C-alpha positions as CSV (number, residue, x, y, z in Angstrom):
1,M,91.5,31.2,66.2
2,S,93.8,28.2,66.8
3,I,93.6,26.8,70.4
4,A,96.5,25.3,71.9
5,A,96.2,21.6,72.9
6,K,98.0,22.4,76.1
7,D,95.4,25.0,77.0
8,V,92.5,22.7,76.3
9,M,94.2,20.2,78.6
10,S,94.7,22.7,81.2
11,L,91.1,23.7,81.3
12,R,89.9,20.1,81.2
13,Q,92.0,19.5,84.5
14,K,90.4,22.5,86.2
15,T,86.9,21.7,85.0
16,G,86.8,17.9,84.6
17,L,84.8,18.4,81.3
18,G,85.6,16.8,77.9
19,M,88.2,18.1,75.5
20,M,85.5,19.2,73.1
21,D,83.6,21.2,75.7
22,C,86.8,22.9,76.7
23,K,87.8,23.7,73.1
24,E,84.5,25.1,72.4
25,A,84.7,27.2,75.6
26,L,88.2,28.6,74.8
27,K,87.1,29.5,71.1
28,A,84.2,31.3,72.7
29,T,86.3,33.5,74.9
30,D,89.2,34.0,72.3
31,G,91.5,31.6,74.3
32,D,91.1,33.4,77.7
33,M,91.3,30.8,80.2
34,T,89.6,32.7,83.1
35,A,86.9,33.8,80.7
36,A,86.5,30.1,79.6
37,E,86.1,28.8,83.0
38,E,83.3,31.4,83.6
39,W,81.7,30.8,80.2
40,I,81.6,27.2,81.1
41,R,80.2,27.7,84.5
42,K,77.3,30.0,83.0
43,K,76.4,27.5,80.4
44,R,76.6,24.2,82.4
45,K,74.9,25.8,85.5
46,G,71.9,26.5,83.2
47,K,71.6,23.1,82.5
48,M,72.3,21.8,86.0
49,D,69.7,24.1,87.5
50,K,67.2,22.0,85.7
51,R,68.2,18.9,87.7
52,T,67.7,20.2,91.0
53,E,64.7,17.9,91.5
54,R,67.1,15.0,91.4
55,T,67.4,13.4,95.1
56,T,70.5,14.2,97.0
57,G,70.7,11.2,99.5
58,E,74.5,11.2,99.6
59,G,77.1,13.7,100.7
60,R,79.3,14.6,103.6
61,I,79.6,16.4,106.9
62,G,82.7,18.7,107.7
63,I,84.0,20.3,110.9
64,H,86.7,22.8,111.2
65,I,88.0,24.1,114.6
66,D,90.2,27.3,114.9
67,G,91.3,28.4,118.3
68,D,87.9,29.3,120.2
69,A,85.7,29.1,117.3
70,A,84.4,26.1,115.3
71,V,81.9,25.2,112.5
72,I,80.1,22.1,111.3
73,V,78.5,21.9,107.7
74,E,76.5,19.5,105.6
75,I,76.8,19.2,101.7
76,K,74.7,16.6,99.9
77,T,75.0,15.1,96.5
78,E,73.4,12.3,94.4
79,T,75.8,9.2,94.8
80,D,78.2,7.9,97.3
81,F,80.8,7.9,94.5
82,T,80.6,11.6,94.2
83,A,80.6,12.1,97.9
84,K,84.0,10.1,98.3
85,N,85.5,11.9,95.5
86,E,88.8,14.0,96.2
87,D,87.3,17.1,94.7
88,F,84.0,16.8,96.8
89,V,85.9,16.2,100.1
90,S,88.3,19.3,99.2
91,M,85.2,21.3,98.7
92,V,83.4,20.5,101.9
93,D,86.8,21.5,103.7
94,S,86.7,24.8,101.6
95,I,83.2,25.5,102.7
96,C,84.0,24.9,106.2
97,K,86.6,27.5,106.0
98,I,84.4,30.1,104.4
99,A,81.9,29.4,107.2
100,M,84.4,30.4,109.8
101,G,84.2,34.0,108.6
102,H,80.2,34.1,109.3
103,P,78.7,35.3,112.8
104,A,78.0,32.5,115.4
105,G,74.7,30.7,114.8
106,D,73.2,29.1,111.6
107,I,75.2,29.5,108.5
108,A,73.2,30.7,105.5
109,V,74.7,30.1,101.9
110,N,76.4,32.8,100.1
111,D,77.9,33.4,96.9
112,D,81.3,32.0,97.8
113,I,79.7,28.8,99.2
114,Q,77.3,28.4,96.2
115,K,80.3,28.8,93.8
116,L,81.9,25.8,95.3
117,V,78.9,23.7,95.2
118,D,78.2,24.7,91.5
119,D,81.6,23.8,90.6
120,V,81.0,20.3,91.9
121,R,77.8,20.2,90.1
122,I,79.2,21.1,86.8
123,K,82.2,18.9,87.2
124,T,80.2,15.6,88.2
125,G,76.9,16.4,86.4
126,E,75.1,15.6,89.8
127,N,72.8,17.7,91.7
128,A,74.6,19.1,95.0
129,N,73.5,21.3,97.5
130,Y,74.6,22.9,100.7
131,T,72.1,22.0,103.3
132,R,72.9,23.2,106.8
133,G,75.7,24.6,109.0
134,Q,76.4,26.1,112.5
135,K,79.1,28.2,113.9
136,F,80.1,28.4,117.6
137,E,82.3,30.7,119.4
138,G,84.0,30.7,122.9
139,G,85.3,27.8,125.0
140,S,87.3,24.7,123.4
141,Y,86.4,22.0,121.0
142,G,86.6,18.5,120.3
143,S,85.2,16.6,117.0
144,Y,84.6,13.3,115.4
145,V,83.7,12.7,111.7
146,H,83.0,9.0,110.9
147,H,85.0,7.5,108.2
148,D,82.2,7.7,105.7
149,G,81.6,11.3,106.3
150,K,77.9,10.6,107.0
151,R,77.9,11.0,111.0
152,A,79.9,13.7,113.0
153,C,79.9,15.4,116.3
154,L,80.9,19.0,117.5
155,L,81.7,19.4,121.2
156,R,82.1,22.3,123.2
157,V,83.7,22.4,126.4
158,E,84.8,24.8,129.4
159,G,88.0,23.8,131.1
160,T,90.8,21.6,130.0
161,V,89.9,18.4,128.3
162,P,92.7,16.1,126.9
163,D,92.3,15.8,123.0
164,D,91.8,12.0,123.1
165,V,89.0,12.3,125.7
166,L,87.3,15.0,123.7
167,K,87.4,12.8,120.5
168,G,86.1,9.7,122.7
169,I,83.3,11.7,123.7
170,C,82.3,12.9,120.5
171,Q,82.5,9.3,119.0
172,H,80.1,8.3,122.1
173,I,77.7,10.8,120.9
174,V,77.8,9.9,117.3
175,F,76.8,6.2,118.4
176,H,74.7,6.8,121.4
177,D,72.7,10.1,120.4
178,P,71.8,11.5,123.8
179,D,68.8,13.7,124.4
180,A,70.7,16.3,126.7
181,I,73.9,17.0,128.4
182,G,72.7,16.3,132.0
183,P,69.8,15.6,134.2
184,D,69.4,19.6,134.7
185,D,68.7,19.9,131.0
186,V,65.8,17.6,130.9
187,S,62.4,19.5,131.7
188,E,60.4,18.7,134.8
189,E,57.5,18.2,132.5
190,Q,59.1,15.3,130.7
191,L,60.6,13.8,134.0
192,D,57.0,14.0,135.6
193,Q,55.5,12.0,132.4
194,I,58.0,9.3,133.2
195,R,57.3,9.2,136.9
196,N,53.5,9.5,136.6
197,K,53.8,6.6,134.1
198,G,55.8,4.4,136.4
199,L,53.5,5.1,139.3
200,A,50.6,4.3,137.2
201,E,52.0,1.0,135.9
202,A,53.2,0.0,139.4
203,K,50.0,0.7,141.1
204,E,48.2,-1.4,138.1
205,S,50.2,-4.3,139.2
206,G,49.2,-4.0,142.9
207,K,52.2,-2.3,144.6
208,N,51.5,-0.1,147.4
209,D,52.1,3.9,147.2
210,E,55.5,3.4,148.8
211,I,56.9,0.9,146.5
212,A,55.2,2.3,143.3
213,G,56.9,5.7,144.3
214,K,60.4,4.0,144.4
215,I,59.7,2.1,141.2
216,A,58.9,5.4,139.6
217,E,61.7,7.3,140.7
218,G,63.8,4.3,139.5
219,K,62.5,4.7,136.0
220,V,63.4,8.4,136.1
221,R,66.9,7.6,137.2
222,K,67.2,4.9,134.5
223,F,65.9,7.4,131.7
224,L,68.5,10.0,132.8
225,E,71.2,7.3,132.9
226,E,70.4,6.2,129.4
227,N,69.5,9.4,127.5
228,T,71.7,12.1,129.2
229,L,75.3,12.4,128.0
230,I,77.1,12.9,131.3
231,K,75.2,10.0,132.8
232,Q,75.7,7.5,130.1
233,K,78.4,4.7,130.1
234,Y,81.2,5.5,127.8
235,V,81.1,3.6,124.6
236,L,84.9,3.0,124.6
237,D,84.9,1.9,128.3
238,E,81.5,0.9,130.0
239,T,83.1,0.6,133.5
240,K,83.1,4.7,133.3
241,T,80.4,7.2,132.8
242,I,81.0,10.2,130.6
243,E,81.0,12.3,133.8
244,E,83.8,10.2,135.1
245,L,85.9,10.9,132.1
246,L,85.9,14.7,132.7
247,P,88.4,16.6,134.8
248,A,87.1,18.3,137.9
249,D,87.5,21.6,136.3
250,A,85.8,20.8,133.0
251,K,82.1,21.2,131.7
252,I,80.3,20.2,128.7
253,T,78.5,23.2,127.4
254,H,77.1,22.2,124.2
255,F,77.2,19.4,121.4
256,V,75.9,19.0,117.9
257,R,75.5,15.7,116.4
258,Y,74.7,15.7,112.5
259,T,73.8,12.5,110.6
260,L,73.4,13.1,106.9
261,G,69.9,13.9,105.7
262,G,68.8,13.9,109.2
């Protein structure tokens, strides 16, 4: 049968494939556009499945917030060129929206997510995969995705916190990578290790028990100031701690920080 040039062009725009591939697909499906897309997907996916050993060192992290629910996902691909492509960015956003339909917790890949990933693999010829994602429910949220899409933070709070403060705290987390929210979230075992090491070092240097004890407690205090979120100095204004940024009725209940591949 004769295939109209406009149909070939339309299929090319949808799939990103060459004119000859699109013409072949339309001929194989008697000009049915929907069937042709599926024909291409099956044929090209078989070839792409043989390339899954290719390293996916680039990609993008996406975040979506809707009321009292939020998701963060990571999708990887081979090159930074593809990761910055409009279609890839749009695909990550679409996966975020699909993920919002999942229950809270880790988000496993499903057929809808896989189809979007496969479409990008087919169109770009690169290996790509959905690598991880989480959904949260309850509370309010702030977020920050770095301009390159390779670092991001999703923050959950109770109480009312201005949007600019939420974003600022998320930026801080991306760049300072705290171990815990506050001192209460650090185990006594870890604090004891720091304290005991400080005591031993002070005594080895000739300090008496009283001075050694003060030095050890100072090391614990310094550790908490450097490694717990609310005690850290705010990256955008080091005259304040994160704790001092929060309104009296507000509390940080959770944060998740993604670094691409990390």
